[in-house]
C-alpha positions as CSV (number, residue, x, y, z in Angstrom):
1,M,4.5,30.4,137.6
2,L,6.2,29.2,134.7
3,P,9.2,26.2,134.9
4,G,11.9,28.5,133.5
5,R,11.2,30.9,136.0
6,I,11.5,28.4,138.9
7,L,14.8,27.1,137.7
8,L,15.9,30.9,137.7
9,I,14.9,31.5,140.8
10,A,15.9,28.2,142.1
11,L,19.6,28.9,140.4
12,A,19.6,32.5,142.4
13,T,19.1,30.9,145.4
14,C,21.9,29.1,145.1
15,W,24.3,31.8,143.9
16,T,23.5,33.9,147.2
17,A,24.0,30.5,149.5
18,V,27.5,31.0,149.7
19,P,29.5,34.1,149.5
20,A,31.6,34.8,146.7
21,D,34.9,34.9,148.3
22,A,34.2,31.8,150.6
23,A,37.1,29.8,151.0
24,T,38.0,26.6,152.1
25,I,39.9,25.6,155.0
26,Q,42.0,22.9,155.2
27,I,42.6,21.3,158.5
28,V,44.9,17.5,158.8
29,M,44.7,14.6,161.1
30,E,47.8,13.0,161.2
31,N,49.6,11.0,163.8
32,L,47.1,11.7,166.8
33,V,47.6,15.8,165.9
34,V,45.5,18.2,164.1
35,A,47.3,20.9,162.3
36,P,46.7,23.3,162.6
37,A,45.5,23.7,166.3
38,A,44.4,27.3,165.7
39,A,42.6,28.3,162.5
40,S,40.4,31.0,161.6
41,A,37.5,31.6,158.9
42,K,34.4,33.4,158.3
43,V,30.8,32.4,158.0
44,G,30.1,30.7,154.5
45,D,33.6,29.2,154.0
46,T,33.9,25.5,154.2
47,V,36.4,23.3,156.6
48,E,37.8,20.3,155.0
49,W,39.6,17.9,157.4
50,V,41.9,15.7,155.8
51,N,42.2,12.2,158.3
52,K,45.7,10.9,156.5
53,D,45.7,8.6,159.9
54,V,44.5,4.6,159.7
55,F,41.9,5.0,162.4
56,A,38.7,6.7,163.0
57,H,38.6,10.3,163.9
58,T,36.1,13.2,164.7
59,A,35.8,16.5,164.8
60,T,33.3,17.4,167.7
61,A,32.4,21.3,168.7
62,R,32.5,21.4,172.4
63,N,29.4,23.7,171.6
64,G,27.3,21.2,170.2
65,D,27.4,22.8,166.3
66,W,29.0,20.0,164.4
67,D,30.2,16.4,164.5
68,V,32.2,15.2,161.7
69,N,33.0,11.4,161.2
70,L,36.1,11.3,159.5
71,P,36.7,7.4,158.7
72,P,40.4,6.4,157.7
73,K,42.4,8.2,154.8
74,K,39.1,10.0,154.2
75,S,38.2,13.7,154.3
76,A,35.1,15.7,155.3
77,T,33.3,19.3,154.7
78,L,31.4,21.5,156.4
79,V,29.9,24.8,155.4
80,L,30.4,27.6,158.4
81,K,27.3,28.9,159.6
82,K,27.5,30.8,162.6
83,A,30.3,33.1,164.1
84,G,32.4,32.3,167.4
85,A,35.2,30.3,168.7
86,I,34.5,26.6,168.4
87,E,36.8,24.4,170.7
88,Y,36.4,20.5,169.0
89,Y,38.4,17.4,169.5
90,C,38.2,13.8,168.4
91,R,35.8,11.7,170.5
92,F,37.9,8.9,170.1
93,H,41.4,10.6,171.2
94,P,40.0,13.3,173.3
95,N,43.7,14.6,173.4
96,M,43.2,15.9,170.0
97,K,41.7,19.4,169.8
98,A,41.9,22.3,168.0
99,T,39.7,25.5,168.6
100,L,38.4,27.3,164.9
101,T,37.4,31.4,165.3
102,V,35.1,31.9,162.8
103,A,34.4,35.6,162.1
104,P,30.8,36.8,160.6
């Protein structure tokens, strides 16, 4: 196969990996609170957790789907890969909890 064709196939694969209407949902952790506590998204959307606190947090899914570490004053992202209602919490501050409902 020619190198140009490989590049074209690679580009086509990348472009179809994320739906054209994918969105970014921002969730903020500040003052030991997750806001919003209930959010909705679709498969293919990106969740951006923003930690505005001076200490670390996590966004840990109770079903084991993800465990995102959030250093102080930093953010992290995750592309949603499957549908469902996922409860998550901060491992360091278990009272910080929320639900993310992901539609197909």
